[in-house]
N, C-alpha and C positions, 0 to 999 in steps of 0.2 A: 661548471657554469651551464654547459649544455643540458646536463641532467636536470638542474634546477629549472631551466627554462621549459624543458619538456614537461616536467611535473606541474608547473604553474599553468601552462597553456592547457594541458589535459584536464586539470581540475576545473578550470573555468568552463571548458566546453562540456564536460560531463554534467556540471551543475545546470547549465543552460538547457541541455537536452532533457534532462530529468524534469526540470521545471516545466517545460512545454508539454511533456507527456502527462504530468500530473494535472496541469492546467486544462489539457484537452479532455481528460477524464471528467473533471469537474464540470466543464461546459456540457458534455454529453449527459451527465447526471442532472444538471439544471434543466436542460431541454426535456428530459424524460419526466421530470417532476411536474410538468404542465398537465400530465394525465390525471393528476390529483384533483384538478378543478380549481386550484388556487394559484395565484401568481406569486404569493409570498415565498414559498420554498424556492422557486426559481430565482427570485431576486437575491435571497440569502446565499444560495449555492453559487450563483453568478458572482456575487461579491467575493466568495472564497476563491473562485477562479482568477479574478483580477488580482487579488492579494498574492496568489501563488505564482503569477506570471513573471517571467524574467524581466518583462517591461517594467513592472512595479518595482522589482528589485533594483533595476538601474536607477530609479528615482529615489528609492528609500535608502539604499546602501550609503550614499554620500551623506545622508542625514543621521547615520549611526544605527540604522535598523538592521540587525543581522538576518541572514537568510533563514536561520533556524526559527526565528520568531515568526517570520512570514509563513513557514510551513505549519507551525503549530496553530497559528491563527486561521489558516485555511482549513485545517482539519476540524477545528472547533466550529467554524462557520458551517462546514459541510454537515456535521452532525446536528447542529441547530436547525439547518434547513430541512434535513430529513425528519427531524422530530416535530416540525411544525406542519408536516403534511396532514391534510384533513383525514386521509385514510387511517393514519396512525392514531390521531387524536379522537376520532369519532368511532373507531371500531368497537370499543367496549360498550359505548352508549347504544350503538346500533344492535349489538348482540342482545343487550338487555331488553331493548324494545321488542325485538323479534320474539324473544322467549316469553315476554309478558302477553303479547298480542296473540301468539299462536303456540301455546304450550303443547298442543297435541301434534303439531307438525314439526317438532324438533328433528334435526338431522340425526342420523345414526351416530352412536357414540364413537365409532371407530374413526370417523373423519376428523373431528376436532382433536381427538387423542393423537392421531398421526401427525397433524399439523403442529400440535404443541410439542410432540416428541422431536419433530424435525427442527423446530425453533431452538429447543434446548440443546440438541446435538450440534446445531450450527454454531451456537454460542460457545459450546465446548471446543469445537473445531477451531474457531477463530482465537479462542483463548490459548489453545495449544500453539498456534502460529505465533501469536504475540510473545508467548513465553520462550519459544524456540529461537526467536529472532532478536531478543533483547540484547544479548551480548554482542551479536554481529553488528547490529545497528550502532551500538556504542563504539565498538572497535572500528567500524567503517568511518564514522565521523572523526575519530581521533587520528586515524591513518590519513584521511583526506586532508585534514588540517595540517598534519606534519609534512605531507608531500607538498602542499601549496606553499609552505614556508621556504622551500628550496634548499634545505640542508639535508643531503643524503644520509649523513651519519645519524642525525636525529630521526629521520623518517624510516630507517631500516627496521628497527624493532617494532614500532606500531604497525607497519605494513605486514610484517611477518605474522604478528598476532592476528591481524584482521584476516589474513589468508587462512589460517588454521581454524579460527572461530567460525568464519562464514561458511567454509566447506562443511564443517560439522553441522551447522544450522541447516544447510541444504539437505544433508542426510537425515537429520531429525524430522524435518518437515515432510519429507517423502514417506516417513513412517506413520504419519497421522492417518487415522482411518476415516473413510467416507462415512457420513451419517447413516446409521443403520436404517433409518426411516426413509431414506432417499431411494427412489426406484426409477428405472428407465432413463430418460434423458436427464432428469435431475441428478441421478447418481453419476452419470457420465460427466456432467458439467462440474460437479464437486470434485470428481477424480482428476479432471484436467486442471482445475484451479489449484489443487494441491500440488500436482506435478509441476505446474508453471512456477508456483512459489518456490518449491524446492530447487528447481533448475536455476531460477534467478539468483538465489543466495549461493548456490554451488558455483555459478558462473562468477559471482562477485569474489568468492574465495580464490578461484583460479586466476582472475584478473589481478588481484593483489599479488599473487604468486609471480605472475608475469612482471608486475611492476618491480619486484625485488631484483629481477635481472637488470632492469633499467637503472635502478638505484645503485646497483653494484658496479655501474660504469658502462654497461653495454647499451649505449644510446644510438645504436644503428637505426636508421629510419624504419626498417622492416620490423624490428623489435618494438620500437616505440609505437608504431602504427597498430601492431597486433594487440599490445596492451591497451591502447586507446579504444579500439573497437570492442574489445572484451568488456572494458569498464563501462562503455556507453550502453552496451546490450544489458549488462547486469543492472545498471542504474535504472534503465527504463523498465526492465522486468520487475525490479524491486518495487517500483511505484505501482505497477499494474497488478501486483500480487493481491492487494486489497480489492482492487476493481474486479478481478476474476471471481473471488469468493463472494463478494457482494452481488455480482450479477447472477451467479448460480442461486444464491439465496432469494433474490428478488423474483426471479423467474419461477421459483418454487412457492412463492407466496409468503416467505418468511419476512416478518416486519423488520424494517431497517433499524429500528431502535434496538434490535437484538445486539448489534455491534457496539452500541453505546454502553452496554452492560458489562463489557469485558474490562478486566483490570490490567492497565498497562504498566 
C-alpha cells in the first residue's frame, strides 16, 4: 500500500512539474514571437501554453480529456504559431524581390550555402534526436502509467524496460554530431543542447532504475525522495531538450519550420 501511494503521488507531482516547465517554455516562445511584427503567432503559441498548463488539465481531465491529448495539441499549436510567423512566410518572397531588383548586388555564394547547410544539418540533428528517443518516450509513458496504477507487480517489468531503454537513448543522443556548418558560439550552443538532451534521458533511465528499488518494497523516505527528485529533474530536462535545440537553431538564424519537417 505504501509503495502504491508513493507511486501515485510521485506520478502526479512529476506530471505537474513537467507541465509547468513546458508551459513556461511556450510562454517564453510566445513573447519572443512578438519580434516578428505580428501578434498572430503570439496568440497561437499562447493558446498552446494554456492548453499545456496543469490548470487546464485540472479542468479538462474530469471531462475525459487525457493529458497526452493536451500535450499533442500544444505541440501542434506551437508549430502552427511558428509557421505563421511573417519572417517564415515572407522570406522566400523577399529573397526573390531582392534578387530581381538588385541582381548585381547579390551576396557571396558562401553565405546562403552555409545557412542552407546549417538548416539541413539541424534538421538531420533533430531527426536523430527524435529517432533516438522514440523507444524511451514510449517506454516512459507505459512505465509511468503502470506505476500510477499502484500495482508493484505489474509496474516492475515496464519500469525495468524504461530504465534500460532510456539510458541507452541518453548514450545514443550524446553520440550525435554537432552540425559541421556551426561555428563559434553556435557550435557551443548546439553542443550544449545535445549534451543536455542526452543527460535528461540518461537521468530518466537512472530515475526508473531507482524506482525499481521502491517497487521492490524499499519505500524508505530517503529512497522515495531520491527517486522523486531524479524523476522530476529528468522530466523537466526531457521537456527542455527540444527548447535547447530550438534556441540554438533560432540564434543561428535557422528557420523554425525546419523542425516541422522531421518525421516523428
